[in-house]
C-alpha positions as a Python dict, from the first residue, in 0.01 Angstrom:
ca = {
    (1, 'M'): (0, 0, 0),
    (2, 'T'): (357, 68, 10),
    (3, 'N'): (403, -97, -325),
    (4, 'R'): (114, 95, -475),
    (5, 'D'): (241, 417, -329),
    (6, 'S'): (583, 340, -467),
    (7, 'G'): (428, 271, -802),
    (8, 'V'): (239, 591, -795),
    (9, 'T'): (549, 766, -682),
    (10, 'G'): (742, 604, -962),
    (11, 'Q'): (482, 715, -1211),
    (12, 'N'): (478, 1064, -1073),
    (13, 'S'): (857, 1083, -1076),
    (14, 'A'): (866, 956, -1429),
    (15, 'G'): (639, 1234, -1544),
    (16, 'P'): (888, 1518, -1502),
    (17, 'C'): (1164, 1307, -1650),
    (18, 'S'): (953, 1242, -1955),
    (19, 'T'): (872, 1611, -1981),
    (20, 'Q'): (1248, 1701, -1971),
    (21, 'R'): (1327, 1458, -2248),
    (22, 'R'): (1052, 1601, -2466),
    (23, 'S'): (1200, 1956, -2423),
    (24, 'E'): (1555, 1859, -2536),
    (25, 'P'): (1485, 1893, -2910),
    (26, 'R'): (1362, 2248, -2856),
    (27, 'T'): (1672, 2332, -2645),
    (28, 'L'): (1905, 2193, -2908),
    (29, 'G'): (1723, 2387, -3176),
    (30, 'V'): (1769, 2713, -2988),
    (31, 'R'): (2137, 2640, -2935),
    (32, 'L'): (2178, 2558, -3304),
    (33, 'L'): (2009, 2882, -3403),
    (34, 'L'): (2233, 3078, -3167),
    (35, 'F'): (2541, 2905, -3308),
    (36, 'L'): (2440, 2980, -3666),
    (37, 'F'): (2368, 3343, -3575),
    (38, 'V'): (2709, 3392, -3413),
    (39, 'L'): (2877, 3217, -3707),
    (40, 'S'): (2705, 3446, -3955),
    (41, 'I'): (2818, 3753, -3759),
    (42, 'L'): (3176, 3629, -3765),
    (43, 'L'): (3160, 3560, -4137),
    (44, 'I'): (3012, 3899, -4219),
    (45, 'F'): (3222, 4095, -3970),
    (46, 'P'): (3548, 3908, -3911),
    (47, 'V'): (3719, 3944, -3577),
    (48, 'R'): (4004, 4127, -3744),
    (49, 'S'): (3766, 4409, -3840),
    (50, 'V'): (3753, 4489, -3471),
    (51, 'L'): (4111, 4414, -3378),
    (52, 'A'): (4313, 4474, -3695),
    (53, 'A'): (4384, 4816, -3837),
    (54, 'C'): (4580, 5011, -4096),
    (55, 'S'): (4815, 5296, -4020),
    (56, 'N'): (4922, 5620, -4185),
    (57, 'P'): (4641, 5715, -4172),
    (58, 'A'): (4474, 5511, -3900),
    (59, 'G'): (4177, 5302, -4007),
    (60, 'T'): (4000, 4980, -3917),
    (61, 'A'): (3954, 4686, -4152),
    (62, 'G'): (3676, 4746, -4400),
    (63, 'K'): (3711, 5124, -4401),
    (64, 'W'): (3722, 5321, -4726),
    (65, 'I'): (3895, 5658, -4762),
    (66, 'Y'): (3997, 5890, -5043),
    (67, 'S'): (4368, 5972, -5064),
    (68, 'A'): (4418, 6331, -5176),
    (69, 'D'): (4791, 6269, -5221),
    (70, 'W'): (4740, 5968, -5448),
    (71, 'R'): (4404, 6077, -5594),
    (72, 'V'): (4250, 5733, -5549),
    (73, 'A'): (4007, 5551, -5318),
    (74, 'Q'): (4172, 5312, -5072),
    (75, 'F'): (4041, 5016, -4873),
    (76, 'C'): (4185, 4893, -4541),
    (77, 'D'): (4226, 4513, -4551),
    (78, 'G'): (4317, 4499, -4184),
    (79, 'T'): (4688, 4556, -4241),
    (80, 'N'): (4747, 4770, -4551),
    (81, 'W'): (4563, 5034, -4751),
    (82, 'I'): (4471, 4884, -5088),
    (83, 'A'): (4425, 5125, -5379),
    (84, 'A'): (4111, 5090, -5588),
    (85, 'G'): (4268, 5168, -5921),
    (86, 'Q'): (4603, 5307, -6025),
    (87, 'P'): (4739, 5560, -5773),
    (88, 'Q'): (4864, 5888, -5916),
    (89, 'Y'): (5084, 6110, -5703),
    (90, 'N'): (5066, 6479, -5787),
    (91, 'P'): (5302, 6687, -5571),
    (92, 'V'): (5222, 7045, -5479),
    (93, 'A'): (5412, 7282, -5709),
    (94, 'V'): (5514, 7631, -5600),
    (95, 'A'): (5598, 7935, -5812),
    (96, 'F'): (5898, 8170, -5781),
    (97, 'D'): (5843, 8512, -5940),
    (98, 'G'): (6209, 8582, -6025),
    (99, 'I'): (6187, 8914, -5838),
    (100, 'A'): (6134, 8884, -5464),
    (101, 'A'): (6042, 8525, -5385),
    (102, 'Y'): (6313, 8291, -5260),
    (103, 'L'): (6387, 8067, -4961),
    (104, 'S'): (6686, 8096, -4730),
    (105, 'Q'): (6834, 7961, -4411),
    (106, 'A'): (7164, 7996, -4232),
    (107, 'S'): (7302, 7681, -4073),
    (108, 'N'): (7578, 7427, -4094),
    (109, 'M'): (7320, 7164, -4166),
    (110, 'T'): (7545, 6913, -4335),
    (111, 'P'): (7890, 6774, -4256),
    (112, 'D'): (8154, 6734, -4523),
    (113, 'N'): (8093, 6425, -4731),
    (114, 'A'): (8210, 6267, -5055),
    (115, 'K'): (7859, 6183, -5178),
    (116, 'V'): (7560, 6396, -5273),
    (117, 'S'): (7237, 6320, -5460),
    (118, 'G'): (6944, 6537, -5558),
    (119, 'S'): (6604, 6529, -5724),
    (120, 'F'): (6353, 6799, -5815),
    (121, 'W'): (6081, 6889, -6066),
    (122, 'F'): (6107, 7220, -6249),
    (123, 'R'): (5912, 7427, -6496),
    (124, 'R'): (6085, 7739, -6626),
    (125, 'A'): (5894, 8062, -6692),
    (126, 'A'): (6194, 8264, -6816),
    (127, 'T'): (6536, 8201, -6965),
    (128, 'G'): (6881, 8316, -6858),
    (129, 'Q'): (7107, 8237, -6564),
    (130, 'Q'): (6894, 8137, -6264),
    (131, 'T'): (6973, 7968, -5933),
    (132, 'I'): (6783, 7664, -5807),
    (133, 'Y'): (6993, 7593, -5494),
    (134, 'R'): (7312, 7750, -5367),
    (135, 'I'): (7534, 7697, -5062),
    (136, 'Q'): (7794, 7964, -4984),
    (137, 'R'): (7995, 8078, -4684),
    (138, 'T'): (7837, 8420, -4630),
    (139, 'T'): (7529, 8623, -4717),
    (140, 'T'): (7714, 8842, -4966),
    (141, 'Y'): (7736, 8690, -5310),
    (142, 'S'): (8086, 8594, -5418),
    (143, 'A'): (8211, 8336, -5661),
    (144, 'A'): (8497, 8258, -5422),
    (145, 'R'): (8250, 8183, -5140),
    (146, 'L'): (8056, 7925, -5338),
    (147, 'R'): (8040, 7574, -5197),
    (148, 'F'): (7768, 7408, -5405),
    (149, 'I'): (7522, 7520, -5669),
    (150, 'I'): (7242, 7389, -5892),
    (151, 'E'): (7147, 7641, -6157),
    (152, 'F'): (7068, 7713, -6517),
    (153, 'D'): (7367, 7887, -6673),
    (154, 'V'): (7363, 8175, -6921),
    (155, 'G'): (7309, 7923, -7199),
    (156, 'N'): (7007, 7773, -7015),
    (157, 'K'): (7190, 7449, -6952),
    (158, 'L'): (7156, 7266, -6623),
    (159, 'H'): (7472, 7325, -6422),
    (160, 'V'): (7584, 7146, -6103),
    (161, 'S'): (7915, 7247, -5948),
    (162, 'S'): (8107, 7275, -5624),
    (163, 'Q'): (8423, 7425, -5477),
    (164, 'S'): (8657, 7288, -5213),
    (165, 'A'): (8748, 7463, -4888),
    (166, 'D'): (9025, 7665, -5056),
    (167, 'S'): (8779, 7777, -5330),
    (168, 'T'): (8933, 7546, -5586),
    (169, 'A'): (8692, 7428, -5855),
    (170, 'Q'): (8575, 7075, -5788),
    (171, 'V'): (8272, 6915, -5953),
    (172, 'N'): (8160, 7089, -6268),
    (173, 'L'): (7879, 6934, -6475),
    (174, 'V'): (7705, 7115, -6759),
    (175, 'T'): (7439, 6946, -6969),
    (176, 'T'): (7462, 6954, -7346),
    (177, 'P'): (7091, 7025, -7396),
    (178, 'A'): (6946, 7360, -7291),
    (179, 'Y'): (6608, 7391, -7119),
    (180, 'T'): (6408, 7686, -7245),
    (181, 'D'): (6056, 7547, -7280),
    (182, 'T'): (5777, 7589, -7026),
    (183, 'N'): (5707, 7220, -6973),
    (184, 'W'): (5756, 7024, -6653),
    (185, 'H'): (6085, 6834, -6627),
    (186, 'H'): (6248, 6613, -6367),
    (187, 'A'): (6616, 6651, -6275),
    (188, 'L'): (6809, 6381, -6091),
    (189, 'F'): (7181, 6374, -6013),
    (190, 'S'): (7428, 6160, -5823),
    (191, 'L'): (7780, 6270, -5728),
    (192, 'D'): (8033, 6032, -5575),
    (193, 'L'): (8387, 6152, -5511),
    (194, 'S'): (8483, 5871, -5271),
    (195, 'G'): (8666, 5647, -5516),
    (196, 'G'): (8993, 5688, -5694),
    (197, 'S'): (8796, 5835, -5983),
    (198, 'G'): (8470, 6021, -5933),
    (199, 'A'): (8132, 5899, -6055),
    (200, 'C'): (7891, 6178, -6148),
    (201, 'S'): (7578, 6177, -6362),
    (202, 'I'): (7270, 6385, -6439),
    (203, 'Y'): (6936, 6246, -6555),
    (204, 'V'): (6655, 6458, -6695),
    (205, 'D'): (6307, 6314, -6741),
    (206, 'G'): (6434, 5968, -6660),
    (207, 'A'): (6714, 5960, -6915),
    (208, 'S'): (7087, 6019, -6882),
    (209, 'V'): (7187, 6343, -7051),
    (210, 'A'): (7507, 6418, -7233),
    (211, 'L'): (7745, 6659, -7062),
    (212, 'T'): (7933, 6935, -7238),
    (213, 'T'): (8149, 6972, -6928),
    (214, 'S'): (8210, 6678, -6698),
    (215, 'T'): (8460, 6735, -6417),
    (216, 'C'): (8423, 6483, -6136),
    (217, 'P'): (8738, 6431, -5927),
    (218, 'G'): (8797, 6129, -5707),
    (219, 'S'): (8941, 6101, -5356),
    (220, 'S'): (8771, 6424, -5253),
    (221, 'S'): (8475, 6550, -5051),
    (222, 'F'): (8225, 6834, -5060),
    (223, 'D'): (8297, 7119, -4819),
    (224, 'F'): (7976, 7196, -4632),
    (225, 'T'): (8153, 7330, -4323),
    (226, 'P'): (8235, 7704, -4323),
    (227, 'T'): (8606, 7770, -4342),
    (228, 'P'): (8763, 7897, -4125),
    (229, 'S'): (8445, 7977, -3927),
    (230, 'G'): (8097, 8117, -3959),
    (231, 'T'): (7770, 7986, -4095),
    (232, 'N'): (7681, 7850, -4434),
    (233, 'Q'): (7408, 8029, -4625),
    (234, 'H'): (7153, 7819, -4815),
    (235, 'T'): (6920, 7970, -5072),
    (236, 'I'): (6650, 7822, -5296),
    (237, 'G'): (6566, 8036, -5597),
    (238, 'A'): (6832, 8306, -5549),
    (239, 'G'): (7207, 8352, -5575),
    (240, 'S'): (7238, 8483, -5218),
    (241, 'D'): (7027, 8581, -4920),
    (242, 'T'): (6965, 8942, -5014),
    (243, 'A'): (6663, 9108, -5169),
    (244, 'A'): (6888, 9251, -5440),
    (245, 'S'): (7037, 8912, -5520),
    (246, 'G'): (7076, 8833, -5886),
    (247, 'N'): (7008, 8511, -6071),
    (248, 'K'): (6668, 8466, -5909),
    (249, 'Y'): (6466, 8175, -6038),
    (250, 'K'): (6145, 8245, -6230),
    (251, 'G'): (5941, 7931, -6262),
    (252, 'D'): (5794, 7645, -6063),
    (253, 'L'): (5945, 7378, -5839),
    (254, 'A'): (5808, 7061, -5680),
    (255, 'D'): (5950, 6799, -5443),
    (256, 'F'): (6302, 6934, -5394),
    (257, 'W'): (6505, 6647, -5243),
    (258, 'F'): (6874, 6685, -5146),
    (259, 'D'): (7069, 6411, -4970),
    (260, 'V'): (7425, 6431, -4838),
    (261, 'G'): (7604, 6101, -4785),
    (262, 'T'): (7423, 5906, -5056),
    (263, 'A'): (7525, 5827, -5410),
    (264, 'L'): (7235, 5689, -5608),
    (265, 'S'): (7279, 5387, -5831),
    (266, 'L'): (7167, 5516, -6168),
    (267, 'P'): (6979, 5418, -6369),
    (268, 'N'): (6855, 5158, -6118),
    (269, 'D'): (6737, 5413, -5861),
    (270, 'K'): (6564, 5654, -6095),
    (271, 'G'): (6236, 5465, -6052),
    (272, 'K'): (6231, 5584, -5692),
    (273, 'F'): (6171, 5938, -5816),
    (274, 'I'): (6007, 5913, -6158),
    (275, 'T'): (5788, 5644, -6314),
    (276, 'S'): (5849, 5486, -6654),
    (277, 'A'): (5562, 5705, -6776),
    (278, 'G'): (5743, 6018, -6658),
    (279, 'K'): (5523, 6080, -6353),
    (280, 'P'): (5635, 6183, -6001),
    (281, 'V'): (5694, 5919, -5734),
    (282, 'Y'): (5607, 5988, -5370),
    (283, 'T'): (5929, 5977, -5163),
    (284, 'G'): (5750, 5958, -4828),
    (285, 'A'): (5648, 6214, -4567),
    (286, 'T'): (6013, 6278, -4477),
    (287, 'G'): (6170, 6171, -4808),
    (288, 'S'): (6308, 5846, -4667),
    (289, 'T'): (6154, 5602, -4918),
    (290, 'P'): (6435, 5611, -5180),
    (291, 'T'): (6723, 5538, -4941),
    (292, 'G'): (6567, 5427, -4613),
    (293, 'A'): (6674, 5747, -4436),
    (294, 'S'): (6552, 6105, -4457),
    (295, 'P'): (6758, 6345, -4669),
    (296, 'E'): (6888, 6677, -4539),
    (297, 'I'): (6629, 6865, -4745),
    (298, 'L'): (6279, 6775, -4859),
    (299, 'L'): (6063, 7067, -4967),
    (300, 'S'): (5718, 6931, -5041),
    (301, 'G'): (5357, 6941, -4924),
    (302, 'A'): (5105, 7222, -4897),
    (303, 'L'): (5196, 7578, -4998),
    (304, 'L'): (5163, 7726, -4649),
    (305, 'T'): (5422, 7486, -4513),
    (306, 'W'): (5628, 7415, -4825),
    (307, 'E'): (5938, 7589, -4684),
    (308, 'N'): (5913, 7384, -4361),
    (309, 'N'): (6186, 7138, -4443),
    (310, 'D'): (6063, 6780, -4396),
    (311, 'G'): (6422, 6654, -4405),
    (312, 'T'): (6668, 6640, -4118),
    (313, 'A'): (6802, 6996, -4152),
    (314, 'V'): (6638, 7318, -4036),
    (315, 'S'): (6350, 7484, -4219),
    (316, 'F'): (6382, 7772, -4464),
    (317, 'N'): (6260, 8130, -4440),
    (318, 'N'): (6009, 8231, -4707),
    (319, 'N'): (6131, 8565, -4845),
    (320, 'G'): (5890, 8750, -5070),
    (321, 'Y'): (5666, 8443, -5044),
    (322, 'V'): (5639, 8178, -5308),
    (323, 'A'): (5293, 8119, -5455),
    (324, 'L'): (5091, 7819, -5563),
    (325, 'S'): (5185, 7727, -5918),
    (326, 'A'): (4935, 7814, -6187),
    (327, 'Y'): (5060, 7508, -6374),
    (328, 'P'): (4994, 7212, -6142),
    (329, 'M'): (5139, 6875, -6219),
    (330, 'G'): (4885, 6622, -6341),
    (331, 'D'): (4529, 6702, -6440),
    (332, 'V'): (4344, 7024, -6358),
    (333, 'P'): (4277, 7016, -5982),
    (334, 'S'): (3930, 7039, -5830),
    (335, 'A'): (3834, 7301, -5572),
    (336, 'V'): (3898, 7044, -5298),
    (337, 'E'): (4240, 6964, -5443),
    (338, 'I'): (4331, 7333, -5463),
    (339, 'Q'): (4238, 7376, -5097),
    (340, 'R'): (4462, 7081, -5007),
    (341, 'R'): (4753, 7229, -5197),
    (342, 'L'): (4710, 7565, -5030),
    (343, 'G'): (4711, 7397, -4689),
}
């Protein structure tokens, strides 16, 4: 009896074991299906799409955006924004009326230095002597108070000059060609007075221009500190900070970049400001891309904030109010693009 009971018990105990073994294929199949499902999810949506991201602007991997600055669609690969096509940077251009509109600020924003570089886009709407940028010791216009100036002279030639602390003429560069047309042009200059002999050059539209006058002394420095005391006056588009100031600029400007303490290596560095096709190059939100550090002045961006200096110095006051240029750089902007430029 015991043996028969044991046998029965053995048979009964074997039944569940047999049933468990028969269910294993189904269990393995479910596990395999779950594994394949998870694998497909990972292949379609990689882990980095959740964890990785792009910056400036922020975006997760796989995201598409449209860049208004570069006028191109961009894709976030998890680290960088990748342009879908050839990016084209079109800076906001502002118009000076030659009557009331100009920018000004009073500060000792820059220390004395032997090196200065600058870049800007211009489109003239009138001829004659006109000021692009001027630094002088006081509000009242005076040739003796001049410290630094970028202008078009009476012969419509681009003129860059400076005076030392005792009002002695220092740098004096005058281009041979005159600029009287109404096309867009790019001006780039580098001034280095640190060596035994100075090194100064002006490039227009990506090419070195001949100079009718070329005075560039060595072993000297630019005087950006008021002497003996006071505050320097900086104006964009006017000869001095007064409504009655002469030599007001009539035309358009874009991306005005002015850096004290840097001498560009030209022609090597010109590609940081203008492409080989003669198009503008984006210098960064604070203008630091060309040199790795922000310049003293970067006037760029939307019209409503164009005078808000994005460089390291203080912002400018908008006197008479500059307007949005009627001659934008690049192709004709859409309504959305116009709104962006207005700010």
